[in-house]
N, C-alpha and C positions, 0 to 999 in steps of 0.2 A: 505496499501501500504506499502510496505517497503524498508526502504531506504537501498540500497548493499554495500555503502561504509561509513556507516554513524561513525560521528568522536565522540572519547568519550569527556566526561563534561572535562576531564584531555586536552587532547590536542587544544579543542576548548579554554580554558583559557589562555592555551601557546600562541596561537597565539595571542588571546587580551591580553594581559600583556605589548604590546606597546603603547598600545590607550587611555590610559589616558594623559589625556591634561595635560599642563605644566605651572609651574606660570611666569607671565610677568617679564621681567627684566628691569625696568629702570638705565639710566642714569640722571648726572646730568649736564646739557647745559655748558660750557663751559664760556659765556660769562652774562647771566641771571642767572644762579643758578636753573631754572624749570627741572623738572625731567619728560624725554624724555624715548623714544625709542632709542635704539642703531641704529646708521648708518642713521638717520634720520634727518629733517634740524625742530630748535625748532619754533613752532608755535607765540611764545610769542617774539623772537626776532629778526625772519626769518636768523638765523645766520648757518651754516653747517661747522663744522673745521674748523671752528677758523676766515671764507670768509662770509660776509653778503649775502646772495644770494636772499633774500624779503626783499622788501624796507613796511614793518609793518607800518611804522607813513604814509607814501603815502597814506593809504585807507580811513585815519580818519580824522575827521573833526578839526579844532585845538587846541577847547576844551578838546580834546580825547586826541588827540595831545601831548597834555602840560600835564597831566595826565602820559600819559604812558613815557615821557620821565622821568620825576619827579621819576615815579614808577621803571623805568630801573637805573636809579640813585643810587636810596637809596638801590637797592641790591647787586650793585656794591659794594657802601664803606659798608654796613652792613656785608655779608660774603664774605672774599678774596678767591679766586679759588687756592688749590695747584694742582701739578699733582703727580702724583706715579709713581716717577721713581726705 
């Protein structure tokens, strides 16, 4: 069987030129510095756009909560967050 409107290799490759996967771009969370996808809330500290949306510590046990609070405090003191203006 012969294909009537056969595409040449060049036409097929031109069409597929935009099918490549693009790299993932990460941004740092303003509060804790964890790398997250842009326009999503941080699952580490529960903030989005400078506001706390989810209380991450609420679901943890007392021991885990203390550990997480200490970790967040150390991260804040360790690396000051600056905005690019």
